[in-house]
C-alpha positions in Angstrom: 0.0 0.2 -0.3 2.8 2.3 0.6 4.1 2.1 -2.6 0.8 2.8 -4.0 0.2 5.9 -2.2 4.3 7.0 -3.1 3.2 6.5 -6.9 -0.7 7.9 -6.3 1.2 11.0 -4.7 3.7 10.6 -7.8 1.6 9.9 -10.7 -1.8 12.1 -9.6 -0.6 15.0 -7.7 -3.0 17.3 -6.4 -5.4 14.4 -6.8 -7.0 13.8 -2.7 -10.6 12.5 -3.9 -12.0 10.0 -5.9 -10.2 7.0 -7.7 -6.3 7.1 -8.8 -5.2 5.1 -11.5 -1.2 3.9 -10.7 0.8 2.5 -13.0 3.5 -0.5 -11.7 6.1 -2.0 -13.2 5.8 -5.0 -14.8 2.5 -4.0 -17.0 0.3 -3.6 -14.0 -2.1 -0.9 -13.1 -3.9 -0.1 -10.4 -6.9 1.3 -9.4 -7.3 3.2 -5.7 -10.7 3.8 -4.5 -14.1 3.1 -3.7 -13.2 0.0 -5.9 -16.2 -2.5 -4.2 -16.1 -6.2 -4.4 -18.8 -6.0 -6.7 -17.2 -4.4 -9.3 -14.3 -6.7 -9.0 -16.8 -9.9 -9.6 -18.8 -7.9 -12.4 -15.4 -7.1 -13.9 -14.6 -10.8 -13.6 -16.8 -11.9 -15.1 -16.6 -9.4 -18.2 -13.3 -11.1 -18.5 -14.6 -14.8 -18.5 -17.3 -15.0 -20.5 -16.8 -12.1 -23.5 -15.0 -12.9 -26.0 -11.4 -10.6 -26.4 -11.7 -11.0 -30.7 -15.0 -8.1 -30.0 -13.8 -6.6 -26.5 -10.8 -7.2 -24.2 -11.8 -6.5 -20.4 -8.1 -6.0 -18.6 -7.1 -9.4 -16.8 -6.8 -9.0 -13.0 -4.0 -9.9 -10.9 -5.4 -9.4 -7.3 -8.0 -7.8 -4.9 -8.0 -6.4 -1.2 -9.6 -3.4 0.6 -7.6 -1.5 3.5 -9.9 -0.9 6.8 -7.6 1.6 8.0 -10.0 4.5 7.8 -13.2 2.5 9.1 -15.7 5.6 7.0 -14.9 3.9 3.9 -12.7 1.2 3.3 -10.0 1.7 -0.1 -10.1 -0.8 -2.7 -7.1 -2.2 -4.3 -7.4 -3.6 -7.5 -4.5 -4.8 -9.5 -5.2 -5.6 -13.1 -3.1 -5.9 -16.7 -2.3 -2.9 -18.1 -3.2 -2.9 -21.9 -1.9 0.2 -23.9 -3.0 2.3 -26.7 -5.2 5.3 -26.0 -8.7 5.9 -25.1 -11.2 7.5 -27.6 -10.3 11.0 -25.6 -6.9 10.8 -27.6 -7.9 9.0 -30.9 -7.6 11.2 -33.6 -10.7 10.0 -35.4 -12.7 9.4 -32.7 -16.1 10.4 -35.2 -15.2 7.3 -37.7 -18.2 5.1 -38.9 -16.4 2.1 -38.0 -15.6 2.6 -34.1 -19.4 3.6 -33.5 -20.3 0.3 -35.0 -17.6 -1.6 -33.7 -19.5 -0.4 -30.9 -22.8 -1.1 -30.9 -21.5 -4.4 -31.8 -20.1 -4.9 -28.4 -23.5 -3.8 -26.8 -25.1 -6.2 -28.6 -22.4 -8.8 -27.3 -22.2 -8.1 -23.8 -26.4 -8.1 -24.0 -25.9 -12.1 -25.0 -25.3 -13.0 -21.5 -28.0 -13.0 -19.0 -28.9 -13.4 -15.4 -31.8 -14.2 -12.5 -30.7 -11.0 -10.5 -30.2 -7.6 -11.8 -27.3 -5.4 -10.4 -23.7 -5.9 -10.4 -22.3 -9.8 -9.9 -22.4 -10.6 -6.4 -25.8 -8.7 -6.0 -24.0 -5.0 -4.2 -25.7 -1.7 -4.9 -26.1 -0.2 -8.2 -23.7 2.2 -8.4 -23.7 5.3 -11.3 -25.6 8.0 -13.4 -28.8 6.5 -13.7 -29.7 6.1 -10.1 -28.9 9.7 -9.5 -26.2 11.9 -6.8 -26.6 8.4 -4.4 -26.2 5.4 -6.5 -29.6 2.9 -6.0 -29.2 2.9 -2.0 -30.2 -0.7 -2.2 -29.2 -3.8 -3.5 -32.1 -5.9 -5.9 -33.0 -9.1 -4.9 -35.6 -9.8 -7.8 -36.6 -7.8 -10.8 -40.0 -7.4 -8.7 -37.4 -5.2 -6.3 -36.3 -3.3 -8.9 -39.4 -2.2 -10.6 -40.9 -1.7 -6.9 -37.7 1.1 -7.1 -38.3 2.8 -10.4 -42.5 2.3 -8.8 -42.2 4.3 -6.3 -40.3 7.2 -7.7 -42.5 7.5 -10.0 -45.7 7.0 -8.1 -46.9 11.0 -9.0 -46.7 10.8 -12.3 -49.3 7.7 -11.7 -46.9 5.8 -14.5 -46.0 2.5 -13.7 -43.5 -0.1 -15.4 -43.2 -3.4 -15.2 -39.6 -5.2 -15.8 -41.2 -8.7 -15.5 -40.9 -9.4 -19.0 -37.8 -8.4 -19.6 -34.3 -10.5 -20.1 -31.6 -9.6 -17.4 -28.8 -8.4 -19.7 -25.6 -7.7 -19.3 -24.5 -3.4 -19.2 -22.1 -2.0 -18.9 -23.8 1.5 -18.3 -20.0 3.9 -18.4 -18.9 3.9 -21.9 -18.0 7.1 -21.8 -14.8 8.1 -24.1 -12.0 7.6 -21.5 -13.4 3.7 -20.7 -12.8 2.6 -24.9 -8.8 1.9 -25.1 -8.1 1.2 -28.9 -4.8 -1.3 -28.4 -1.9 -1.8 -30.6 -3.4 -3.8 -32.7 -6.8 -2.3 -33.2 -8.8 -4.6 -30.7 -11.3 -2.3 -28.3 -11.2 -2.5 -24.2 -13.9 -1.8 -22.4 -12.0 -0.5 -18.9 -14.2 0.4 -15.6 -16.9 -2.2 -14.6 -18.0 0.0 -11.7 -21.2 0.2 -12.6 -22.0 -3.0 -14.8 -24.8 -5.2 -14.5 -27.7 -6.7 -15.0 -30.4 -5.2 -16.5 -33.4 -4.7 -19.5 -31.2 -3.9 -22.1 -32.0 -0.2 -22.7 -30.7 0.5 -19.8 -27.4 0.5 -21.5 -29.5 2.9 -24.3 -30.6 5.4 -21.4 -26.9 5.4 -19.8 -25.6 6.3 -23.6 -27.7 9.3 -23.7 -25.7 11.1 -20.8 -22.5 12.0 -24.0 -23.7 15.0 -25.3 -20.7 15.2 -28.6 -20.8 14.4 -31.5 -19.4 10.9 -31.3 -21.6 9.5 -28.9 -24.7 10.8 -30.7 -23.7 8.5 -34.0 -23.1 6.2 -31.3 -26.2 6.0 -30.1 -28.0 6.2 -33.7 -25.6 3.0 -34.3 -26.9 0.9 -31.4 -30.4 2.0 -32.0 -30.4 0.6 -35.3 -28.8 -2.9 -33.7 -30.4 -3.1 -30.5 -34.1 -1.8 -32.0 -36.4 -1.7 -28.6 -39.6 -1.9 -29.3 -42.4 1.2 -28.0 -42.9 -0.5 -24.3 -39.2 -0.6 -23.8 -38.7 2.9 -25.0 -41.5 3.8 -22.6 -40.3 2.6 -19.7 -36.4 3.6 -20.5 -38.6 7.1 -19.8 -39.8 6.4 -16.8 -36.4 4.9 -16.0 -35.0 8.4 -16.4 -37.5 10.1 -14.5 -36.9 8.1 -11.6 -33.3 8.9 -11.4 -34.5 12.3 -11.8 -37.2 11.7 -8.7 -34.2 10.1 -7.0 -32.2 13.4 -7.0 -34.7 15.4 -6.0 -35.9 13.5 -2.9 -35.3 11.5 -0.3 -37.6 7.6 -0.4 -37.1 5.6 1.7 
């Protein structure tokens, strides 16, 4: 841990909050900060199940938590370093071939299903789709997820029913910095903190958060590749409304 702290201060000067990415000798990267067991389990699932010809996932070497700060444990995730620029650094990030390949990645992820919503292992879902404080609870069933949304859209006098939707593997944070184009042209997907199993329109909803030309083109391609039904589009709109309500009011 002391080596990681030293390299963190050297490689990430001035960063006192959030996660840090620390590069170690020997082709190893350490993600240090709020890394939970659920994130690690979900990334491990992705590494072992996804086709690396379609999308690479960094291999996990080791993980532990430091509980010296009792209020918030610090997670250390040691994983494979994959060299290459992210889409933030890519010369032509709006290339059609990249949006098509990423849409194929989304389609590939959605081939994998589970019976319980959320991250692998059943932790509290995290990320933009839930509001400022994440979902606030772990879901044990599709009924739990449905109830979470319906509680927050109650004032709209509308409801959702997710019982007929398969729970498919979603990343939910497909921003540019999380996609590496490796030297051989392979795409690599990073940061599985928000990932888990949800109805497929959750991924489409998450892509809507990114507002630039590339992601607009990507969203259009995803909509062509994975054509949502009218009922799915309605449900997607309502989960976004539930998110807004969760950011404004406190729900017990």
